[in-house]
C-alpha positions as a printed NumPy array, in Angstrom:
array([[ 17.057,  -7.698, -13.395],
       [ 14.683, -10.458, -11.367],
       [ 13.51 ,  -8.015,  -9.406],
       [ 12.484,  -5.283, -12.373],
       [ 10.071,  -8.485, -13.685],
       [  8.264,  -8.083,  -9.791],
       [  7.625,  -4.636, -11.291],
       [  6.37 ,  -5.839, -14.677],
       [  4.039,  -8.602, -13.507],
       [  1.986,  -5.789, -11.823],
       [  1.677,  -4.578, -15.626],
       [  1.043,  -7.789, -17.302],
       [ -3.39 ,  -7.52 , -16.745],
       [ -2.834,  -4.015, -18.999],
       [ -1.064,  -5.742, -22.182],
       [ -3.149,  -4.027, -25.217],
       [ -3.074,  -0.06 , -23.383],
       [  1.042,  -1.219, -22.669],
       [  1.08 ,  -1.87 , -26.771],
       [ -1.095,   1.051, -27.881],
       [  2.237,   3.662, -25.445],
       [  4.359,   1.474, -27.614],
       [  3.15 ,   2.188, -30.752],
       [  2.29 ,   6.092, -29.619],
       [  6.06 ,   6.21 , -28.445],
       [  7.387,   5.431, -31.547],
       [  5.578,   7.925, -33.415],
       [  6.335,  10.587, -31.632],
       [ 10.157,   9.551, -32.048],
       [ 10.016,   8.974, -35.454],
       [  8.033,  12.565, -35.896],
       [ 10.951,  14.062, -33.787],
       [ 13.93 ,  12.564, -35.765],
       [ 12.473,  13.68 , -39.108],
       [ 11.655,  17.579, -37.669],
       [ 15.21 ,  17.634, -36.568],
       [ 16.467,  16.233, -39.852],
       [ 15.282,  19.198, -42.156],
       [ 17.995,  20.856, -40.016],
       [ 20.414,  20.016, -43.018],
       [ 17.913,  20.992, -46.008],
       [ 17.521,  23.658, -43.864],
       [ 21.744,  24.987, -43.775],
       [ 21.784,  24.343, -47.534],
       [ 19.531,  26.398, -48.333],
       [ 20.451,  29.071, -45.963],
       [ 23.865,  29.148, -47.22 ],
       [ 22.952,  29.094, -50.745],
       [ 24.118,  25.831, -51.587],
       [ 22.27 ,  24.957, -54.463],
       [ 24.039,  22.368, -56.456],
       [ 22.719,  18.407, -56.58 ],
       [ 24.872,  16.303, -54.785],
       [ 27.803,  14.672, -56.938],
       [ 26.666,  11.107, -56.105],
       [ 23.956,   9.857, -57.818],
       [ 21.128,   9.676, -55.667],
       [ 19.197,   6.418, -57.227],
       [ 22.533,   4.797, -55.38 ],
       [ 21.943,   6.321, -51.81 ],
       [ 18.308,   5.627, -51.511],
       [ 18.027,   4.553, -47.994],
       [ 19.895,   7.927, -47.169],
       [ 16.756,   9.284, -46.612],
       [ 18.629,  13.033, -45.149],
       [ 20.114,  13.12 , -48.867],
       [ 16.978,  12.223, -50.921],
       [ 15.327,  15.2  , -48.373],
       [ 18.419,  17.618, -49.12 ],
       [ 17.976,  16.975, -53.114],
       [ 14.63 ,  17.095, -53.051],
       [ 14.278,  20.913, -50.754],
       [ 17.34 ,  22.193, -53.86 ],
       [ 15.453,  21.115, -56.912],
       [ 12.309,  23.406, -55.01 ],
       [ 15.081,  26.396, -54.564],
       [ 15.996,  26.31 , -58.722],
       [ 12.661,  26.079, -59.204],
       [ 10.608,  27.929, -57.261],
       [ 13.757,  30.027, -55.457],
       [ 14.991,  30.233, -51.873],
       [ 12.046,  32.042, -49.875],
       [ 10.066,  28.582, -50.923],
       [ 12.218,  26.058, -50.057],
       [ 12.594,  28.071, -46.537],
       [  8.498,  27.908, -46.044],
       [  7.984,  24.533, -47.194],
       [ 11.334,  23.68 , -44.929],
       [  9.405,  25.52 , -42.067],
       [  5.786,  23.932, -42.739],
       [  7.473,  20.506, -42.659],
       [  9.287,  21.407, -39.344],
       [  5.71 ,  22.617, -37.891],
       [  3.954,  19.411, -38.612],
       [  6.361,  17.268, -37.166],
       [  6.663,  18.731, -34.146],
       [  2.718,  19.037, -33.927],
       [  2.458,  15.387, -34.693],
       [  4.956,  14.703, -32.124],
       [  3.644,  16.655, -29.021],
       [  0.336,  15.109, -30.146],
       [  1.313,  11.385, -29.999],
       [  3.593,  12.063, -26.559],
       [  0.044,  13.808, -25.175],
       [ -2.103,  10.204, -26.542],
       [  1.134,   7.935, -24.787],
       [  0.837,  10.058, -21.418],
       [ -2.906,  10.341, -21.588],
       [ -2.75 ,   6.346, -22.138],
       [  0.325,   5.391, -19.789],
       [ -1.279,   7.836, -16.007],
       [ -4.651,   5.234, -15.843],
       [ -2.247,   2.471, -16.243],
       [  0.069,   3.79 , -13.39 ],
       [ -3.53 ,   4.508, -11.515],
       [ -4.787,   1.157, -11.969],
       [ -1.542,  -0.502, -10.817],
       [ -1.807,   1.575,  -7.556],
       [ -5.271,   0.865,  -7.22 ],
       [ -4.337,  -2.926,  -7.625],
       [ -1.811,  -3.079,  -5.048],
       [ -3.815,  -0.926,  -2.123],
       [ -6.365,  -3.198,  -2.622],
       [ -4.391,  -6.497,  -2.505],
       [ -2.397,  -4.88 ,   0.953],
       [ -6.151,  -3.648,   2.455],
       [ -7.279,  -6.77 ,   1.738],
       [ -4.316,  -9.094,   3.103],
       [ -4.219,  -6.573,   6.089],
       [ -7.848,  -7.486,   6.497],
       [ -7.628, -11.632,   6.005],
       [ -4.174, -11.809,   8.333],
       [ -5.272, -12.821,  11.798],
       [ -5.117, -10.816,  14.985],
       [ -2.162, -12.677,  16.444],
       [  0.146, -11.071,  13.295],
       [ -0.605,  -7.477,  14.289],
       [  0.7  ,  -8.454,  17.794],
       [  4.004,  -8.662,  16.476],
       [  3.666,  -5.473,  13.507],
       [  3.97 ,  -1.99 ,  14.391],
       [  1.013,   0.047,  12.897],
       [  2.854,   3.342,  11.84 ],
       [  4.949,   0.453,   9.744],
       [  2.033,  -1.212,   8.063],
       [  0.705,   2.544,   6.908],
       [  4.163,   3.429,   5.534],
       [  3.87 ,   0.422,   3.476],
       [  0.481,   0.842,   2.257],
       [  1.314,   4.697,   2.032],
       [  4.768,   5.426,   1.161],
       [  6.086,   2.054,  -0.216],
       [  3.439,   2.834,  -2.96 ],
       [  4.099,   5.859,  -4.133],
       [  7.603,   4.652,  -4.43 ],
       [  6.27 ,   1.674,  -6.366],
       [  4.205,   4.514,  -8.208],
       [  8.205,   6.001,  -9.512],
       [  9.244,   2.606, -10.399],
       [  6.109,   1.695, -12.882],
       [  6.55 ,   5.528, -14.674],
       [ 10.424,   4.458, -14.596],
       [ 10.11 ,   0.681, -15.635],
       [  7.755,   2.184, -18.669],
       [ 10.418,   4.451, -19.175],
       [ 13.681,   1.77 , -19.13 ],
       [ 11.668,  -0.484, -21.881],
       [  9.481,   1.329, -23.947],
       [ 10.044,   4.966, -24.261],
       [ 13.659,   5.975, -23.988],
       [ 15.131,   2.786, -25.479],
       [ 13.049,   3.615, -28.593],
       [ 13.991,   7.114, -28.468],
       [ 17.51 ,   5.935, -28.254],
       [ 17.646,   3.263, -31.442],
       [ 15.709,   5.54 , -33.56 ],
       [ 17.981,   8.492, -33.204],
       [ 20.899,   6.36 , -33.55 ],
       [ 19.466,   4.746, -36.413],
       [ 19.098,   8.341, -37.602],
       [ 22.687,   8.907, -37.09 ],
       [ 24.334,   5.69 , -38.71 ],
       [ 22.2  ,   6.769, -42.364],
       [ 24.509,  10.152, -41.643],
       [ 27.811,   8.614, -41.004],
       [ 28.527,   4.74 , -39.992],
       [ 32.219,   5.722, -39.279],
       [ 31.335,   8.741, -36.416],
       [ 27.898,   6.298, -34.763],
       [ 30.419,   3.449, -34.45 ],
       [ 33.244,   5.948, -32.827],
       [ 30.316,   7.237, -30.43 ],
       [ 29.076,   3.305, -29.564],
       [ 33.008,   2.91 , -27.949],
       [ 32.18 ,   5.972, -25.416],
       [ 29.185,   5.422, -24.386],
       [ 29.708,   2.047, -22.351],
       [ 31.933,   3.552, -20.194],
       [ 29.487,   6.405, -18.747],
       [ 27.02 ,   3.136, -18.25 ],
       [ 29.1  ,   1.417, -16.147],
       [ 29.736,   4.635, -13.842],
       [ 26.442,   5.277, -13.438],
       [ 25.45 ,   1.327, -12.986],
       [ 28.096,   1.874,  -9.624],
       [ 26.342,   4.486,  -7.938],
       [ 22.854,   2.52 ,  -7.707],
       [ 23.779,  -0.379,  -6.356],
       [ 24.151,   0.963,  -3.204],
       [ 20.609,   2.684,  -3.691],
       [ 18.281,  -0.332,  -2.849],
       [ 20.028,  -1.201,   0.286],
       [ 19.419,   2.957,   1.793],
       [ 16.386,   2.936,   0.184],
       [ 15.166,   0.165,   2.419],
       [ 16.562,   1.483,   5.6  ],
       [ 14.601,   4.838,   5.087],
       [ 11.565,   3.071,   4.694],
       [ 12.025,   0.748,   7.696],
       [ 13.175,   4.195,   9.573],
       [  9.71 ,   6.153,   8.183],
       [  7.741,   3.645,   9.796],
       [  9.336,   3.203,  12.628],
       [  8.544,   7.194,  12.859],
       [  5.012,   6.604,  12.067],
       [  4.147,   4.39 ,  14.682],
       [  5.654,   6.893,  17.118],
       [  2.996,   9.473,  15.494],
       [  0.602,   7.031,  16.26 ],
       [  0.996,   6.346,  19.868],
       [  1.724,   9.959,  20.405],
       [ -1.859,  11.26 ,  19.231],
       [ -3.582,   7.677,  21.103],
       [ -1.719,   8.6  ,  24.03 ],
       [ -1.689,  12.199,  24.636],
       [ -4.539,  12.654,  26.965],
       [ -0.852,  10.481,  29.468],
       [  1.896,  12.425,  27.416],
       [  0.212,  15.382,  28.597],
       [ -1.259,  14.251,  32.164],
       [  2.78 ,  13.064,  32.675],
       [  4.462,  16.517,  31.44 ],
       [  6.06 ,  13.833,  29.06 ],
       [  6.222,  16.462,  26.142],
       [  9.71 ,  17.157,  25.882],
       [ 10.622,  13.435,  26.575],
       [  8.044,  12.374,  23.205],
       [  9.53 ,  15.258,  21.491],
       [ 13.448,  14.415,  22.341],
       [ 12.704,  10.724,  20.79 ],
       [ 11.047,  11.902,  18.156],
       [ 13.665,  14.423,  17.339],
       [ 16.206,  11.241,  17.491],
       [ 14.515,   9.296,  15.319],
       [ 13.598,  12.634,  12.647],
       [ 17.069,  13.511,  12.325],
       [ 18.333,   9.994,  11.412],
       [ 15.424,   9.855,   8.623],
       [ 16.895,  13.241,   7.998],
       [ 20.766,  11.892,   7.687],
       [ 19.789,   9.328,   5.184],
       [ 17.507,  11.112,   3.142],
       [ 20.391,  13.367,   2.641],
       [ 22.734,  10.498,   1.971],
       [ 20.327,   8.611,  -0.196],
       [ 19.747,  11.827,  -1.845],
       [ 23.509,  12.414,  -2.503],
       [ 24.143,   9.614,  -4.18 ],
       [ 20.681,  10.136,  -6.488],
       [ 21.099,  13.602,  -7.774],
       [ 24.994,  12.495,  -8.608],
       [ 22.557,  10.587, -11.53 ],
       [ 22.116,  13.799, -13.841],
       [ 25.426,  15.262, -13.681],
       [ 27.683,  12.512, -14.098],
       [ 25.043,  11.52 , -17.005],
       [ 25.187,  15.467, -18.555],
       [ 29.466,  15.249, -18.364],
       [ 29.635,  12.11 , -19.444],
       [ 27.424,  13.361, -22.51 ],
       [ 29.881,  16.225, -22.618],
       [ 33.165,  14.292, -23.074],
       [ 31.974,  12.227, -25.386],
       [ 30.194,  14.567, -27.535],
       [ 33.596,  16.881, -27.842],
       [ 34.756,  13.583, -29.239],
       [ 32.582,  13.122, -31.527],
       [ 33.293,  16.912, -32.573],
       [ 36.895,  16.157, -33.078],
       [ 36.293,  13.199, -34.545],
       [ 33.587,  14.456, -37.34 ],
       [ 35.983,  17.183, -37.726],
       [ 38.635,  15.082, -39.027],
       [ 36.345,  13.001, -41.316],
       [ 35.188,  16.482, -42.97 ],
       [ 38.361,  18.286, -43.222],
       [ 39.467,  14.462, -45.036],
       [ 41.197,  14.78 , -48.436],
       [ 38.043,  12.404, -49.607],
       [ 35.343,  13.538, -47.321],
       [ 32.765,  11.258, -46.118],
       [ 30.672,  13.79 , -44.352],
       [ 29.913,  17.458, -45.255],
       [ 29.19 ,  19.962, -42.654],
       [ 25.57 ,  20.164, -42.764],
       [ 25.133,  16.442, -42.032],
       [ 27.23 ,  16.759, -39.431],
       [ 25.411,  19.377, -38.224],
       [ 22.39 ,  17.228, -38.104],
       [ 24.536,  14.331, -36.554],
       [ 25.511,  16.695, -33.847],
       [ 22.013,  17.718, -32.941],
       [ 20.492,  14.09 , -33.258],
       [ 22.797,  13.097, -30.483],
       [ 21.989,  15.986, -28.398],
       [ 18.98 ,  14.502, -28.058],
       [ 20.129,  11.057, -27.107],
       [ 21.406,  12.656, -24.293],
       [ 18.435,  13.556, -22.176],
       [ 17.425,   9.647, -22.612],
       [ 20.474,   9.035, -21.302],
       [ 19.688,  10.633, -18.36 ],
       [ 16.415,   9.677, -17.943],
       [ 17.419,   6.216, -18.098],
       [ 19.893,   6.988, -15.37 ],
       [ 17.51 ,   8.292, -13.379],
       [ 14.666,   5.419, -13.869],
       [ 17.123,   3.099, -12.481],
       [ 17.802,   4.517,  -9.943],
       [ 13.963,   4.817,  -9.206],
       [ 13.647,   1.171,  -9.817],
       [ 16.431,   0.388,  -7.162],
       [ 14.408,   2.439,  -4.991],
       [ 11.102,   0.982,  -5.972],
       [ 12.158,  -2.825,  -5.47 ],
       [ 13.11 ,  -1.57 ,  -1.772],
       [  9.498,  -0.645,  -1.232],
       [  8.206,  -3.757,  -3.391],
       [ 10.527,  -5.604,  -0.701],
       [  8.469,  -4.47 ,   2.266],
       [  4.742,  -4.472,   0.335],
       [  5.581,  -8.127,  -0.822],
       [  6.674,  -9.478,   2.971],
       [  3.359,  -7.887,   3.971],
       [  1.217,  -9.696,   0.977],
       [  3.041, -12.943,   1.359],
       [  2.849, -12.952,   5.333],
       [  0.747, -16.378,   6.448],
       [ -2.423, -16.265,   7.099],
       [ -2.502, -19.265,   9.438],
       [ -6.213, -18.875,   9.721],
       [ -7.966, -20.372,   6.737],
       [-10.916, -22.248,   6.085],
       [-10.156, -26.129,   5.613],
       [-10.894, -27.539,   2.267],
       [-13.512, -28.683,   3.082],
       [-15.213, -26.417,   5.203],
       [-19.061, -26.803,   6.07 ],
       [-21.664, -24.555,   6.623],
       [-23.035, -23.85 ,  10.216],
       [-26.694, -21.907,  10.722],
       [-27.651, -22.305,  13.716],
       [-26.471, -22.6  ,  17.237],
       [-27.947, -26.051,  18.645],
       [-26.595, -27.815,  21.421],
       [-23.129, -26.444,  23.396],
       [-20.034, -25.102,  23.009],
       [-16.912, -27.436,  24.019],
       [-13.502, -27.174,  25.147],
       [-11.599, -30.678,  25.301],
       [ -7.893, -30.262,  26.585],
       [ -7.209, -26.963,  25.319],
       [ -3.685, -25.098,  25.309],
       [ -2.657, -21.947,  23.615],
       [  0.509, -20.078,  23.563],
       [  1.999, -17.284,  21.779],
       [  5.924, -18.531,  20.768],
       [  7.108, -20.005,  23.957],
       [  5.016, -18.364,  26.173],
       [  1.834, -20.551,  27.496],
       [ -1.26 , -18.906,  27.54 ],
       [ -3.665, -21.543,  28.12 ],
       [ -3.405, -25.111,  29.584],
       [ -5.53 , -28.033,  29.23 ],
       [ -8.904, -26.537,  29.751],
       [-12.283, -28.725,  29.76 ],
       [-15.513, -26.535,  29.595],
       [-18.853, -27.128,  28.198],
       [-21.575, -24.139,  27.48 ],
       [-24.793, -25.111,  26.855],
       [-27.014, -23.491,  24.818],
       [-29.083, -20.639,  26.618],
       [-26.974, -20.735,  29.896],
       [-24.663, -17.519,  31.479],
       [-20.933, -18.827,  31.646],
       [-18.822, -16.066,  33.587],
       [-14.699, -15.845,  33.427],
       [-13.326, -14.278,  36.577],
       [ -9.529, -14.186,  37.673],
       [ -6.671, -11.331,  37.909],
       [ -5.626,  -9.86 ,  34.837],
       [ -2.967, -12.204,  32.671],
       [ -4.679, -15.364,  33.78 ],
       [ -6.083, -15.745,  30.088],
       [ -9.925, -14.907,  30.353],
       [ -9.762, -12.952,  26.652],
       [ -7.231, -15.252,  25.343],
       [ -9.978, -18.096,  25.386],
       [-13.007, -16.34 ,  24.108],
       [-11.234, -15.225,  21.38 ],
       [-10.557, -18.61 ,  20.594],
       [-14.374, -19.066,  20.563],
       [-14.535, -16.967,  16.993],
       [-11.354, -17.904,  16.078],
       [ -9.243, -15.217,  16.027],
       [ -6.829, -17.701,  17.48 ],
       [ -6.517, -21.277,  17.19 ],
       [ -5.793, -23.663,  19.642],
       [ -2.489, -24.952,  20.221],
       [ -3.56 , -28.656,  21.033],
       [ -7.158, -29.947,  21.751],
       [-10.213, -28.711,  20.338],
       [-13.001, -26.037,  20.864],
       [-16.495, -28.448,  19.366],
       [-19.684, -26.482,  18.745],
       [-22.702, -29.309,  18.189],
       [-20.219, -31.722,  18.213],
       [-17.948, -30.801,  15.629],
       [-14.415, -28.845,  16.016],
       [-14.742, -25.613,  14.641],
       [-12.045, -25.93 ,  12.591],
       [-14.302, -27.941,  10.168],
       [-16.677, -25.022,   9.868],
       [-16.223, -22.207,   7.987],
       [-15.052, -19.351,  10.033],
       [-17.283, -17.134,   8.33 ],
       [-20.3  , -18.71 ,   9.608],
       [-18.96 , -19.362,  13.351],
       [-18.834, -15.466,  13.682],
       [-22.095, -14.923,  12.032],
       [-23.485, -16.639,  15.364],
       [-22.093, -14.413,  17.561],
       [-21.997, -10.929,  18.882],
       [-18.91 ,  -9.891,  20.785],
       [-19.303,  -6.41 ,  23.093],
       [-15.878,  -5.453,  24.124],
       [-14.426,  -3.507,  27.246],
       [-13.052,  -1.002,  24.732],
       [-16.466,   0.562,  22.621],
       [-13.983,  -0.137,  19.006],
       [-16.515,   2.593,  16.777],
       [-15.279,   4.207,  13.264],
       [-15.062,   7.691,  12.255],
       [-18.806,   7.395,  10.453],
       [-22.195,   8.013,  11.741],
       [-24.045,   6.133,  14.383],
       [-26.521,   4.471,  12.089],
       [-23.578,   2.89 ,  10.333],
       [-21.68 ,   2.176,  13.019],
       [-24.65 ,   0.382,  14.426],
       [-25.404,  -1.38 ,  10.496],
       [-22.102,  -2.815,  10.61 ],
       [-21.279,  -6.165,   8.773],
       [-25.373,  -6.662,   9.209],
       [-25.274,  -5.621,   5.188],
       [-29.118,  -4.019,   4.234],
       [-30.362,  -3.315,   7.788],
       [-33.845,  -1.419,   7.628],
       [-33.975,   1.932,   9.374],
       [-37.   ,   0.73 ,  11.666],
       [-34.382,  -2.385,  12.509],
       [-31.682,  -0.264,  13.873],
       [-33.835,   2.028,  15.432],
       [-35.286,  -1.201,  17.223],
       [-31.991,  -2.181,  18.174],
       [-31.273,   1.361,  19.527],
       [-34.04 ,   1.143,  21.54 ],
       [-33.384,  -2.704,  23.006],
       [-29.981,  -1.114,  23.771],
       [-31.123,   2.245,  25.627],
       [-29.165,   4.182,  23.074],
       [-32.393,   5.893,  21.152],
       [-32.942,   8.728,  23.406],
       [-29.63 ,   9.712,  23.462],
       [-29.503,   9.583,  19.288],
       [-32.994,  11.506,  18.574],
       [-31.608,  14.122,  21.072],
       [-28.556,  14.97 ,  18.974],
       [-28.833,  17.639,  16.364],
       [-28.181,  15.439,  13.058],
       [-30.115,  12.125,  15.257],
       [-28.941,   8.76 ,  13.49 ],
       [-27.14 ,  10.755,  11.189],
       [-24.682,  12.565,  14.263],
       [-20.726,  11.493,  13.213],
       [-18.906,   9.747,  15.868],
       [-15.39 ,  11.322,  14.843],
       [-12.298,   9.328,  15.303],
       [-12.957,   6.524,  17.793],
       [-16.068,   7.758,  18.485],
       [-14.287,  10.608,  20.761],
       [-17.905,  13.076,  20.047],
       [-19.364,  10.527,  22.152],
       [-19.294,  10.122,  26.21 ],
       [-17.775,   6.483,  27.183],
       [-21.434,   5.109,  28.094],
       [-23.017,   6.084,  24.912],
       [-19.945,   4.116,  22.777],
       [-20.676,   1.723,  24.884],
       [-24.625,   1.49 ,  23.761],
       [-23.974,   1.693,  20.227],
       [-21.985,  -1.375,  19.971],
       [-24.619,  -3.074,  22.344],
       [-27.019,  -1.417,  19.733],
       [-25.368,  -3.292,  16.868],
       [-25.121,  -6.614,  18.971],
       [-28.586,  -6.44 ,  19.427],
       [-29.024,  -5.678,  15.103],
       [-27.061,  -8.62 ,  14.49 ],
       [-28.877, -11.331,  16.964],
       [-26.568, -13.536,  17.405],
       [-26.818, -17.013,  19.227],
       [-23.661, -16.56 ,  21.161],
       [-22.808, -13.757,  23.094],
       [-19.431, -12.419,  24.4  ],
       [-19.117,  -9.727,  26.56 ],
       [-15.719,  -8.659,  27.985],
       [-15.981,  -6.433,  30.491],
       [-18.061,  -4.804,  28.471],
       [-18.771,  -2.514,  31.645],
       [-15.738,  -2.07 ,  33.48 ],
       [-14.714,   1.522,  32.268],
       [-17.561,   3.538,  32.673],
       [-19.081,   5.38 ,  35.428],
       [-21.853,   4.059,  37.94 ],
       [-24.885,   6.005,  36.091],
       [-23.434,   4.689,  33.092],
       [-22.604,   1.214,  34.391],
       [-26.289,   0.69 ,  35.321],
       [-27.464,   2.479,  32.043],
       [-25.281,  -0.27 ,  30.287],
       [-25.998,  -2.98 ,  32.34 ],
       [-29.705,  -2.842,  31.85 ],
       [-29.235,  -2.335,  27.631],
       [-26.688,  -5.612,  28.575],
       [-29.461,  -7.8  ,  30.263],
       [-32.066,  -7.195,  27.256],
       [-29.297,  -8.222,  24.95 ],
       [-28.32 , -11.429,  27.231],
       [-31.912, -12.688,  27.229],
       [-32.404, -15.586,  25.601],
       [-28.61 , -16.283,  24.278],
       [-25.649, -18.386,  25.61 ],
       [-23.318, -16.042,  27.187],
       [-20.244, -15.723,  28.006],
       [-19.118, -12.825,  30.307],
       [-15.547, -11.528,  31.49 ],
       [-16.54 , -10.169,  34.162],
       [-14.289,  -7.013,  36.514],
       [-17.033,  -6.519,  38.595],
       [-17.89 ,  -9.54 ,  40.188],
       [-21.158,  -7.897,  41.211],
       [-22.492,  -8.419,  37.704],
       [-22.444, -12.253,  37.326],
       [-23.415, -13.417,  40.532],
       [-26.427, -14.919,  38.856],
       [-24.897, -16.555,  36.143],
       [-24.977, -20.228,  35.553],
       [-21.227, -21.044,  36.249],
       [-18.64 , -19.159,  37.222],
       [-15.21 , -20.178,  35.843],
       [-12.287, -18.803,  37.904],
       [ -9.003, -18.785,  36.027],
       [ -5.25 , -18.154,  37.283],
       [ -2.415, -18.733,  35.173],
       [ -4.062, -20.191,  31.937],
       [ -5.723, -22.843,  34.203],
       [ -9.12 , -23.13 ,  35.413],
       [ -8.875, -23.5  ,  39.096],
       [-12.203, -23.126,  40.555],
       [-15.949, -23.966,  39.008],
       [-19.514, -23.185,  40.178],
       [-22.241, -20.999,  41.322],
       [-21.623, -17.925,  43.466],
       [-23.063, -19.128,  46.589],
       [-21.114, -22.491,  46.057],
       [-17.658, -20.66 ,  45.613],
       [-18.214, -18.582,  48.274],
       [-18.239, -21.611,  50.627],
       [-15.036, -22.091,  49.443],
       [-11.913, -21.175,  50.178],
       [-10.417, -19.845,  47.053],
       [ -9.503, -17.337,  44.417],
       [-13.12 , -16.629,  43.552],
       [-13.614, -15.735,  47.179],
       [-10.415, -13.702,  48.35 ],
       [-11.2  , -11.602,  44.832],
       [-15.227, -10.896,  45.592],
       [-13.553,  -9.552,  49.721],
       [-10.952,  -7.555,  48.099],
       [-13.781,  -5.919,  45.561],
       [-15.933,  -5.489,  48.721],
       [-13.192,  -3.682,  51.213],
       [-12.22 ,  -1.642,  48.195]])
């Protein structure tokens, strides 16, 4: 019940619409019950039973069926059987039309309600993903995250429908029809109630095993989506190494496992409907036996026409019971999906603003690292870093792969927080500033040019909010990107494709530089921005970078050491520590790691 309450929590903001849904369902059910009750008078007219009941109608005012029968019999006597039949048909048509009208209204109310909950869930998930630190995504598979935001939400959608059915429509249907059956024969209804819990117990036993099975399937589906995402991203490598068969075999193994799990789950789920129907037929047979016994008794407490109406009403209860059993299965599946969604929504965000975080509008003096250490879990990445980066200076970080260069610069915009020590901007710990303000001071150009499947214009304008066309054009000119952009058929409105696939490497990088130019940052971080380019593209991009670096504080991660020879200070890193520092000429006179790195590149 607690897990069902978690699903209902998402409906809490829509109490008014749920109340209206409740009201329209009651009307639909009542009109449906009245339409079926019209069968009693119809049977009387059809078989020529026109005498009034022997019992006093005034003493049975609560028995609506008997009152309706008495009224129809009076029409038969006064106006003839054909007019009575016409009256009954008119009542039946009216009741059915009203039933279906209110049923449609209830569905019309409920569908936007369901979609509103799904919209809220998707928004909450996407907002949560955006708020989580970079470190979170190193531990999570992208395919699993995508599965949570798509397939799991679809399962919750089914649960929302099922929850409304379980707690509103189906119980109301059962209660109204049971009330009608009690009005016809209390003894027969009581006899019926004895057998119904047996069916509920058997169906409930099956439902308990669905939760774990469904959760297991969601995890397998996330694994498959991760594999698919890796395949699409690494297609060039797969083909280059003739690994198609190997990847296909791996995918087939995962797909077959999912196939068997889905079959096992479906076998349990599909058992609900035939099981509930079989139990319904068994109970119906018992009702027929006991009802016949009441009719054939010496002092008959049940008339044949009333018994027929009773059976028809009972047949209408079987469907809600089947729907209830299916709904409970859907809820089991939905709560398994909701567990995974809530695990993501409740993931701790270790990078948040302090309660009294201060704004910072300008960078005035220096960035300082004071005894900074950082580690992923038990792995130490940076150790005892002391470094000062004065405003307007160019600082280069060099070293072999895995030395901690990228991690060091990631600490400045607070993609991670230090494990020990402090990073200061203008003498204040960066954790005392608002993260948004810190990042507004910075522009970042990465080795991998990150572009989104949108126009060149929108990729340059990313995050700037309201930049004019003239500003974007000026930024593109500074980045040496304007000429190639206007040469394209759609100019700045050209779509760059998935991850910028419609542009060359140099073009992609120049668009990202134009993005950084438009932001006009005080602090510029260049993470091996030209290392993946050919010589000609590198020269064009380097010219753009040189223009971008003018009058800015720059932190450059260098792969090609020739590009940082004129830096104000070169920081040489090895195994998470600073092992050398100084200008190029001074470092070349020392017999150390920097000299080795330069000589290795010269030999190449």
